[in-house]
Structures are given as structure tokens and as C-alpha cells.
C-alpha positions as CSV (number, residue, x, y, z in Angstrom):
1,M,121.8,90.2,119.2
2,N,119.7,87.2,118.2
3,W,116.1,87.3,116.8
4,R,114.4,87.0,120.1
5,T,116.3,89.9,121.7
6,S,115.4,92.0,118.7
7,F,111.7,91.3,119.0
8,V,111.9,92.0,122.7
9,V,113.8,95.4,122.2
10,E,111.4,96.5,119.7
11,L,108.3,95.6,121.8
12,K,109.8,97.6,124.6
13,K,110.5,100.5,122.4
14,L,107.0,100.6,121.1
15,F,105.2,100.2,124.4
16,S,107.6,102.7,126.2
17,N,106.7,105.4,123.7
18,P,103.6,107.2,124.7
19,A,103.1,108.9,121.4
20,V,103.3,105.7,119.5
21,V,101.1,103.8,121.9
22,F,98.4,106.7,121.8
23,T,98.7,106.9,117.9
24,V,98.5,103.0,117.3
25,F,95.8,102.0,119.8
26,G,94.1,105.2,120.9
27,G,94.1,107.0,117.6
28,I,92.6,103.9,115.7
29,V,89.8,103.5,118.1
30,I,88.9,107.1,118.6
31,Y,89.0,107.8,114.8
32,S,86.6,104.8,114.2
33,L,84.1,106.0,116.7
34,L,84.1,109.8,116.1
35,Y,84.6,110.0,112.4
36,P,81.4,108.3,111.3
37,L,79.3,110.1,113.7
38,P,78.5,113.2,111.5
39,Y,77.2,110.8,108.8
40,A,75.1,108.5,111.1
41,N,71.9,109.7,109.4
42,Q,73.4,109.3,106.0
43,L,71.1,111.8,104.4
44,P,69.8,115.2,105.6
45,R,66.3,115.1,106.3
46,E,63.4,117.5,107.6
47,L,65.4,120.5,107.0
48,R,63.9,123.6,108.6
49,V,62.7,126.1,105.9
50,A,60.9,129.3,105.8
51,V,58.3,130.2,103.2
52,V,57.5,133.6,101.6
53,D,54.0,133.3,99.9
54,H,53.4,136.3,97.6
55,D,50.4,134.6,96.0
56,E,48.4,133.7,99.0
57,S,46.0,131.6,97.0
58,Q,44.5,128.2,97.8
59,Q,46.9,126.5,95.2
60,S,50.0,128.2,96.9
61,R,48.8,127.1,100.4
62,T,48.5,123.5,98.9
63,F,52.0,123.8,97.6
64,I,53.4,124.8,101.0
65,R,51.6,121.8,102.7
66,M,53.2,119.6,100.0
67,L,56.6,121.0,100.8
68,D,56.1,120.3,104.4
69,A,55.1,116.7,103.6
70,T,58.3,115.9,101.7
71,P,60.8,113.8,103.7
72,Q,63.5,116.6,102.9
73,L,61.7,119.6,104.3
74,K,60.0,120.8,107.3
75,V,58.2,124.3,107.0
76,V,58.7,126.0,110.4
77,S,57.6,129.6,109.7
78,Q,56.2,132.0,107.0
79,L,57.8,135.3,106.3
80,S,56.6,138.5,104.9
81,S,59.6,139.2,102.7
82,E,62.8,137.4,101.6
83,N,64.8,140.0,103.5
84,Q,63.9,138.6,106.8
85,A,65.5,135.3,105.9
86,G,69.0,136.2,106.1
87,T,68.8,136.8,109.8
88,H,67.0,133.5,110.5
89,I,69.6,131.7,108.5
90,A,72.5,133.4,110.2
91,N,71.0,132.5,113.6
92,A,70.6,128.8,112.5
93,D,66.9,129.0,112.9
94,I,66.2,127.7,109.4
95,E,68.5,126.1,106.7
96,G,66.8,127.7,103.7
97,V,63.9,129.9,102.5
98,I,61.5,129.2,99.6
99,S,59.7,132.0,97.7
100,V,56.3,131.4,96.1
101,P,55.8,134.1,93.5
102,E,52.8,136.3,92.8
103,Y,50.3,134.9,90.2
104,F,51.4,131.3,91.1
105,Y,48.0,129.9,90.8
106,R,47.1,132.0,87.7
107,D,50.3,130.7,85.9
108,L,49.4,127.0,86.8
109,L,45.9,127.3,85.3
110,L,47.3,129.0,82.1
111,G,49.8,126.2,81.8
112,K,52.9,128.4,82.6
113,S,55.7,127.3,84.8
114,P,55.9,129.7,87.8
115,V,59.4,130.3,89.0
116,V,59.8,129.3,92.8
117,A,63.0,130.8,94.3
118,V,65.1,128.8,96.6
119,G,67.7,130.4,99.0
120,G,70.1,128.9,101.6
121,D,73.7,128.6,102.5
122,A,75.2,127.0,99.5
123,S,78.6,126.4,101.4
124,F,76.7,123.2,102.8
125,F,76.2,121.6,99.5
126,L,74.3,118.6,100.9
127,T,71.9,120.8,102.7
128,Y,71.2,123.2,99.8
129,G,70.9,120.4,97.3
130,T,68.3,118.5,99.6
131,I,66.3,121.7,100.0
132,A,66.2,121.9,96.1
133,E,65.4,118.3,95.9
134,G,62.4,118.7,98.3
135,V,61.1,121.7,96.3
136,I,61.4,120.0,92.8
137,A,59.5,116.9,94.2
138,A,56.7,119.0,95.5
139,G,56.6,121.2,92.6
140,S,56.5,118.1,90.2
141,T,53.7,116.4,92.1
142,L,51.6,119.6,92.1
143,G,52.3,120.3,88.4
144,A,51.2,116.6,87.6
145,K,48.1,117.0,89.7
146,V,47.1,120.2,87.9
147,K,47.7,118.6,84.4
148,I,45.6,115.5,85.4
149,T,42.9,117.7,86.6
150,K,42.6,119.7,83.4
151,A,42.7,116.5,81.4
152,M,39.9,115.1,83.4
153,M,37.9,118.3,82.8
154,N,38.2,117.6,79.1
155,D,36.4,114.0,79.7
156,V,39.8,112.2,79.8
157,P,39.5,109.2,82.1
158,L,41.8,109.3,85.3
159,S,43.9,106.3,84.3
160,L,44.5,107.7,80.7
161,A,45.3,111.1,82.0
162,A,47.8,109.7,84.5
163,K,49.5,107.8,81.9
164,Q,49.8,110.8,79.5
165,N,51.2,112.9,82.3
166,S,53.8,110.2,83.1
167,P,54.1,107.7,80.2
168,F,56.8,105.7,82.1
169,S,57.8,105.1,85.6
170,L,61.3,105.4,86.9
171,N,62.4,102.5,89.3
172,L,65.9,103.4,90.8
173,V,67.8,100.6,92.4
174,P,71.0,101.6,94.1
175,V,73.6,99.0,93.8
176,F,76.9,99.9,95.5
177,N,75.3,102.5,98.0
178,P,72.0,101.1,99.1
179,T,71.1,104.1,101.3
180,M,72.5,106.6,98.8
181,G,74.0,108.1,101.9
182,Y,77.3,110.0,102.4
183,G,78.6,107.7,105.0
184,N,78.5,104.6,102.8
185,Y,80.3,106.6,100.2
186,V,83.2,108.1,102.3
187,V,83.7,106.1,105.4
188,P,85.3,103.0,103.9
189,G,88.0,104.9,101.9
190,V,88.8,107.2,104.8
191,F,89.2,104.1,107.1
192,I,92.0,103.0,104.9
193,L,93.7,106.4,104.9
194,I,93.4,106.4,108.7
195,L,95.2,103.2,108.9
196,Q,98.0,104.4,106.7
197,Q,98.4,107.8,108.4
198,T,98.7,106.3,112.0
199,L,100.9,103.5,110.7
200,L,103.2,106.1,109.1
201,I,103.4,108.0,112.3
202,A,104.1,104.9,114.4
203,A,106.8,103.6,112.0
204,G,108.4,107.0,111.6
205,L,108.5,107.7,115.3
206,L,110.0,104.3,116.1
207,G,112.7,104.8,113.4
208,C,113.3,108.5,114.3
209,G,116.9,109.4,115.4
210,D,117.8,105.7,116.1
211,K,121.3,105.4,114.6
212,E,121.9,101.9,116.2
213,T,119.1,100.0,114.6
214,S,120.1,96.9,112.6
215,R,118.4,95.3,109.7
216,R,117.2,92.5,112.2
217,N,115.7,95.2,114.4
218,V,113.7,96.7,111.3
219,V,112.5,93.3,110.3
220,A,111.3,92.6,113.9
221,R,109.7,96.2,114.3
222,T,107.9,95.5,110.8
223,T,106.6,92.2,111.8
224,I,105.3,93.6,115.1
225,L,103.6,96.4,113.3
226,V,102.1,94.1,110.7
227,V,100.5,91.9,113.3
228,I,99.1,94.8,115.2
229,Y,97.7,96.5,112.2
230,T,96.3,93.3,110.9
231,V,93.9,93.1,113.9
232,M,93.3,97.0,113.4
233,A,92.4,96.3,109.6
234,M,90.1,93.5,110.6
235,Y,88.3,95.8,113.0
236,Y,88.2,98.7,110.5
237,L,87.1,96.6,107.5
238,G,84.7,94.3,109.4
239,A,83.3,95.1,112.8
240,S,83.5,98.9,112.3
241,L,81.8,98.9,109.0
242,D,79.0,96.7,110.5
243,I,78.5,99.1,113.4
244,N,78.2,102.1,110.9
245,G,75.8,100.2,108.5
246,V,78.2,100.0,105.7
247,N,77.8,97.0,103.5
248,R,80.5,94.3,103.3
249,L,80.9,91.9,100.4
250,A,84.5,90.8,100.4
251,Q,85.9,87.5,101.9
252,P,88.5,88.1,104.7
253,M,91.2,86.3,102.7
254,Q,90.6,88.7,99.8
255,L,91.1,91.7,102.1
256,A,94.2,90.1,103.6
257,M,95.8,89.8,100.2
258,V,95.4,93.6,99.8
259,M,96.2,94.5,103.4
260,L,99.5,92.6,103.6
261,P,101.5,94.5,100.9
262,F,99.8,97.6,101.9
263,L,100.9,97.5,105.5
264,L,104.5,96.5,104.4
265,A,104.6,99.4,101.9
266,T,103.3,101.8,104.6
267,I,105.8,100.6,107.2
268,G,108.7,101.0,104.6
269,F,107.5,104.6,104.0
270,G,107.4,105.3,107.6
271,A,110.9,103.9,108.1
272,L,112.4,106.1,105.4
273,L,110.6,109.1,107.0
274,G,112.3,108.2,110.3
275,K,115.7,108.0,108.6
276,V,115.3,111.4,106.7
277,I,113.6,113.4,109.6
278,N,115.1,113.5,112.9
279,R,112.4,115.2,114.8
280,P,109.4,113.3,115.8
281,E,106.9,116.3,115.8
282,I,108.0,117.1,112.1
283,I,107.0,113.6,111.1
284,T,103.6,113.9,112.8
285,L,103.0,117.3,111.2
286,I,104.0,116.1,107.7
287,V,101.7,113.0,107.8
288,L,98.8,115.1,109.1
289,L,99.1,117.9,106.6
290,S,99.2,115.2,103.7
291,S,96.0,113.6,104.7
292,M,93.7,115.9,102.8
293,P,95.7,116.0,99.7
294,L,95.9,112.2,99.8
295,L,92.1,111.8,100.3
296,F,91.3,113.9,97.2
297,T,93.8,112.4,95.0
298,S,93.0,108.7,95.8
299,G,90.2,108.6,93.3
300,F,87.1,107.9,95.3
301,V,86.3,111.5,96.6
302,W,87.3,113.1,93.3
303,P,87.6,111.2,90.0
304,S,91.3,110.6,88.9
305,S,90.4,111.5,85.4
306,A,89.6,115.0,86.6
307,L,93.0,115.4,88.2
308,P,96.1,116.7,86.4
309,E,98.1,113.8,85.0
310,W,101.2,114.7,87.1
311,L,99.2,114.8,90.3
312,S,97.4,111.6,89.6
313,M,100.7,109.8,88.8
314,L,102.4,111.3,92.1
315,A,99.4,110.0,94.1
316,Q,100.2,106.4,92.9
317,L,103.4,106.6,95.0
318,S,101.2,106.5,98.2
319,P,100.2,103.0,99.2
320,S,96.7,104.5,100.2
321,T,95.7,105.1,96.6
322,P,95.6,101.6,95.3
323,A,94.7,100.1,98.6
324,I,91.5,102.4,98.9
325,Q,90.6,101.5,95.2
326,A,91.0,97.7,95.8
327,T,89.2,97.4,99.0
328,I,86.3,99.6,97.9
329,Q,85.8,97.4,94.9
330,L,86.1,94.3,96.8
331,N,84.3,95.0,99.9
332,Q,81.6,97.7,98.8
333,M,81.2,96.7,95.0
334,G,81.7,92.9,95.2
335,A,84.6,92.7,92.7
336,T,86.6,89.5,92.3
337,I,90.2,89.4,93.5
338,H,91.4,88.7,90.1
339,S,90.0,92.0,88.8
340,Q,92.4,93.7,91.4
341,S,95.5,92.2,90.1
342,G,96.8,95.7,89.0
343,H,96.4,97.2,92.4
344,L,98.0,94.1,94.0
345,V,101.0,94.4,91.8
346,Q,101.3,98.0,92.4
347,L,101.1,97.4,96.2
348,W,103.7,94.7,96.2
349,L,106.0,96.9,94.1
350,L,105.6,99.7,96.5
351,A,106.2,97.3,99.4
352,I,109.4,95.9,97.9
353,G,110.7,99.3,96.8
354,L,109.9,101.3,100.1
355,L,110.8,98.6,102.6
356,G,113.7,97.3,100.6
357,T,115.1,100.8,100.5
358,A,114.7,101.3,104.2
359,L,116.5,98.1,104.8
360,L,119.4,99.0,102.4
361,L,119.9,102.3,104.3
362,T,120.1,100.3,107.6
363,P,123.4,98.7,108.6
364,S,123.3,94.9,108.6
365,T,124.5,94.8,112.3
366,R,123.9,97.0,115.3
367,K,126.7,99.5,116.1
368,T,128.5,98.7,119.5
369,H,130.6,101.2,121.4
């Protein structure tokens, strides 16, 4: 069999397998459109809260209006007791409840710090944290207003009272995540993992149970998948990030230098899976079940330094781990390609090791009967 015939055979094998076609083309497009949707707004805003006002003073009502004025919160109702909030939260009428204590106004006048209770579903960490953030912002503003008013009553000029209350101003400038949103943080890394997992399934299914494949066929299959996934990677790391409002800083050639060994290593990994496992559905199941562990050990969702050392070392055997680190640092953080030499060496070692092992386990010529 010559090279031309090998390429034709592998192309026919790919496009005649519905599972591979759907995984390679349908899966990539569907994931790119559906995965970022929950994070389209980047940060939770205008969360519905109820307020229980035990003080019912002018100052507590001012505090409630300030809560409603924050971008994080929207006061939709006032309840007579905290016990009523549980039903409203369970019915998804509100996301949280804020309890203003009795003697709120008196404690403010006396210079004491009243305790404002915040309740909500803490299983949604972003939601709960945003509610707490809104309460802290409103409370800090009201506290500053009270302190400045008391200072002015003691004949302190307004400008001096303001400086005494806040001797310095904080100017936060986000560098790598301009919107401080969840989408900018998680989508770029997950896209690399999606590329790996779909490519693993495709390479594994194409090599599964095929005892007559020669090394020439493996090379032809690898070349075809690299060409297809180069286009997919360009879409994921370019147009798709632009569509979802994620910043891009890397040059295409820099990303190509990372993607080439990443794709080769992933194809080699998939080819080995196909040789070891003869059932296509088992390959798909293993790859899908490994997605979450690979995500959390890749070093961008959870810091590698906080992982057990053996688990962090095991994660380095997955091509997605160095690829995610390299692409995020290049594309989102503006790093130079020279700073990624360690990740590039790791990817090329994985590519040579995994793909080389797959080729060594494949006969040099196709078996004939």
C-alpha cells in the first residue's frame, strides 16, 4: 500500500464512522457555543434579596435603599422574620436574605459596629459571595457617611473629614482578567481540555480493534487529525474567544508552536488507548470520566502547589496540563514564547514518547490474508 492509498483509506475510515464525525465536528462546535453561555454575563449582578428590618429606623431604611442601589443586589421584598426566607429561597424567589438588627441606628450613633446578618445558599459560591460583597459595600459607605457627619458636627471641614475617614484611595487595575469575570478565567483553559478529550476519543475510536493497521496508516491518520484539529484549534483560540469577549494576546505562530506537539501527543495517547481497549464505548467513557480530574489538576482551576505531589506529577503525563499553562500564559497573560520553553519541551517529550510508543506497537506493514 502506497502513501496515497493510506491517506484515502484513513479518510474513508474517519468519515464513515458516525461517532468520530460527530465527536470531531459536531462536538467541537457544540461545546464552543454551549459551554460559555452560562458565563456570558461574567459576574452575577442584581441578585434578588429580601430584607428583614428589626430596627425600622430612618437610618435602617437608608441602608436598605443603599443595598438596592448597589450593582450586586436588588431588594425585592421585606419580610417580618428570617424564618420566612427559607421558603422563598427554596422556591427561587430570592437568592438571599439580609437581616438588619435591632438598635441599628443607635449603635451607629454610639460608634459601635452593628452586626448585619446575611443568609443564602452557600452551595452557589459566586452568588453568596456577591451578596456579601454588596452588603459590605453598602455598609462601608453608610459607615463612612456617619463618621464624616459626626466629624463635621465637631466643626471639621468636609474635605478634611473625608480624608480622615479614608486617608488613601484604592485604584484596582485588573491585568490578566479585565472584567474580573468567571468566563475570562475558565473558558480558555477548558477549551484546550475540550480539544484534547474530543481528539482522544477520535484517535482512540479510529484505532480501536483495527489489527491490520500499519505504521504508514498511523502516520496518515495522525497527519489527517493534525490538519483537522489545527483548524479547530485556530477557531477555539481565536474566533471563539473573540466571540465570547475573552482577551487574546498571543501571535498565531506562538500558539502553533504549542499546538503541534500537543496534538501529536494527544493523538499518540488516543492511539495507545485504541490498542489497549477493544471496545469503543469504553474508550469514550474513560475519556469523559477523566475530564473533571484533568481539569482540576491542570493548575489553573486549583493551584498545583495545593495538590498532593504525586497527583501533580501524575497530571504532568496528560498533554493538556502543559498545553493549558502555555496557552493561558501566552494568550491571556502576554508571556513570551521563550518563557514557555519548559512547557514546550514537556509537550515534545510527551509527543515523542506517546506517538513513538504507538508506532512501535504497530507492525511496519499491513497484514494480508
